[in-house]
Structure formats: structure tokens, C-alpha cells
Kinemage of the C-alpha trace (Angstrom):
@kinemage 1
@onewidth
@group {chain A} dominant
@subgroup {mainchain}
@vectorlist {calphas} color= white
{ca met a 1} P 190.056 59.618 146.002
{ca glu a 2} L 191.442 56.445 144.526
{ca asn a 3} L 189.075 53.840 146.010
{ca ile a 4} L 185.831 55.851 145.991
{ca gln a 5} L 183.497 56.426 143.060
{ca phe a 6} L 180.671 58.966 143.224
{ca asn a 7} L 177.979 59.026 140.532
{ca thr a 8} L 174.861 61.149 140.430
{ca lys a 9} L 172.047 61.566 137.916
{ca leu a 10} L 169.294 64.188 138.013
{ca glu a 11} L 166.303 63.941 135.675
{ca leu a 12} L 163.618 66.628 135.513
{ca phe a 13} L 160.346 66.051 133.659
{ca ser a 14} L 157.350 68.192 132.849
{ca asn a 15} L 154.084 67.535 131.047
{ca tyr a 16} L 153.901 70.465 128.658
{ca leu a 17} L 150.222 69.874 127.841
{ca asn a 18} L 148.898 69.481 131.394
{ca asn a 19} L 150.281 71.696 134.222
{ca pro a 20} L 153.717 72.472 132.724
{ca gln a 21} L 154.716 74.354 135.892
{ca asn a 22} L 154.787 71.049 137.846
{ca ile a 23} L 158.199 69.415 137.520
{ca asp a 24} L 158.786 65.745 138.340
{ca ile a 25} L 162.177 64.876 139.837
{ca asn a 26} L 164.235 61.675 139.744
{ca trp a 27} L 167.620 62.027 141.495
{ca glu a 28} L 169.933 59.060 141.955
{ca val a 29} L 173.235 59.007 143.880
{ca val a 30} L 175.611 56.026 144.033
{ca ile a 31} L 178.781 55.840 146.139
{ca ala a 32} L 181.008 52.793 145.544
{ca leu a 33} L 183.881 52.036 147.909
{ca lys a 34} L 186.686 49.547 147.414
{ca val a 35} L 187.729 48.689 150.962
{ca asn a 36} L 190.571 46.328 150.054
{ca lys a 37} L 191.476 43.657 147.483
{ca tyr a 38} L 188.524 41.452 148.473
{ca ile a 39} L 185.794 43.686 149.945
{ca ser a 40} L 183.727 46.436 148.325
{ca ala a 41} L 180.694 48.408 149.486
{ca met a 42} L 177.992 50.450 147.786
{ca leu a 43} L 175.492 53.038 149.020
{ca ser a 44} L 172.668 54.023 146.687
{ca thr a 45} L 169.900 56.596 147.170
{ca gln a 46} L 167.006 57.696 144.979
{ca leu a 47} L 164.684 60.641 145.499
{ca leu a 48} L 161.430 60.764 143.522
{ca tyr a 49} L 158.830 63.492 143.294
{ca asp a 50} L 155.877 63.050 140.942
{ca asn a 51} L 153.021 65.524 141.122
{ca asp a 52} L 150.558 63.000 139.626
{ca val a 53} L 151.136 60.274 142.262
{ca phe a 54} L 148.730 60.316 145.215
{ca ile a 55} L 150.388 59.535 148.554
{ca pro a 56} L 147.942 59.045 151.480
{ca lys a 57} L 148.788 60.505 154.860
{ca asn a 58} L 149.247 58.260 157.901
{ca asp a 59} L 146.770 60.136 160.093
{ca gly a 60} L 143.843 57.799 159.308
{ca thr a 61} L 142.075 60.213 156.958
{ca leu a 62} L 141.783 60.160 153.190
{ca asn a 63} L 143.741 63.388 152.896
{ca gly a 64} L 146.886 63.247 150.833
{ca gly a 65} L 148.482 64.430 147.655
{ca ala a 66} L 151.768 64.652 145.860
{ca gly a 67} L 154.788 63.907 147.986
{ca thr a 68} L 158.425 62.962 147.985
{ca gln a 69} L 159.542 59.332 147.964
{ca phe a 70} L 163.019 58.243 149.093
{ca lys a 71} L 164.795 54.921 148.665
{ca glu a 72} L 168.210 53.883 149.914
{ca ser a 73} L 170.173 50.665 149.775
{ca phe a 74} L 173.508 49.459 151.105
{ca gly a 75} L 175.489 46.481 149.891
{ca ile a 76} L 178.729 44.734 150.772
{ca gly a 77} L 180.514 42.452 148.330
{ca phe a 78} L 183.263 39.878 148.637
{ca ser a 79} L 185.284 38.615 145.671
{ca tyr a 80} L 188.162 36.215 145.310
{ca asn a 81} L 189.943 35.014 142.184
{ca phe a 82} L 190.638 31.227 142.076
{ca gln a 83} L 192.713 31.467 138.919
{ca gly a 84} L 196.061 29.664 138.973
{ca tyr a 85} L 195.199 26.863 141.434
{ca gly a 86} L 195.435 23.928 139.018
{ca val a 87} L 191.998 24.390 137.451
{ca arg a 88} L 192.200 23.540 133.741
């Protein structure tokens, strides 16, 4: 589509010296939309999994372990060009 851009990046990591079977994941997705001449929007997501990061559970105990983290953001932009209005 003409006014939509889709970008994705997937990175996979492994510590070859310590537990090489555990793979860490970093996956980013960005969708940029140009609504019209003045307005644009962007949706961004990121999924992280790191086996070495301890994530506590919300049940009040000290149990926990490796888990998936997810981040998303949404932005709207407005732009206008003032060129040509007598500014020198």
C-alpha cells in the first residue's frame, strides 16, 4: 500500500558457553501510516524473551523465572510547512 510502511526485525541470541539451547528473542514491529498531507501515525511493538532475566509472579510468592516481556507504543504526528509565507 502506498501510505503504509511495515518494518520488522527479529534478533535471536544464544550464549554458546552457558546453556546454548536457551535462545533469547528480540522482535520489533513498526507500522507507519500517512493519513493525509498533515497527519501521520505510528504503532510500534517489541517482544523480548531473555532466559537469564528473573520475572517475579504477581501471586505474592517469590516464585518466578524467565518470561516474556511485551511493549507497545502508539503515536500521532502533525506537520505543516511554513515555507513561502514571506519568511526570509
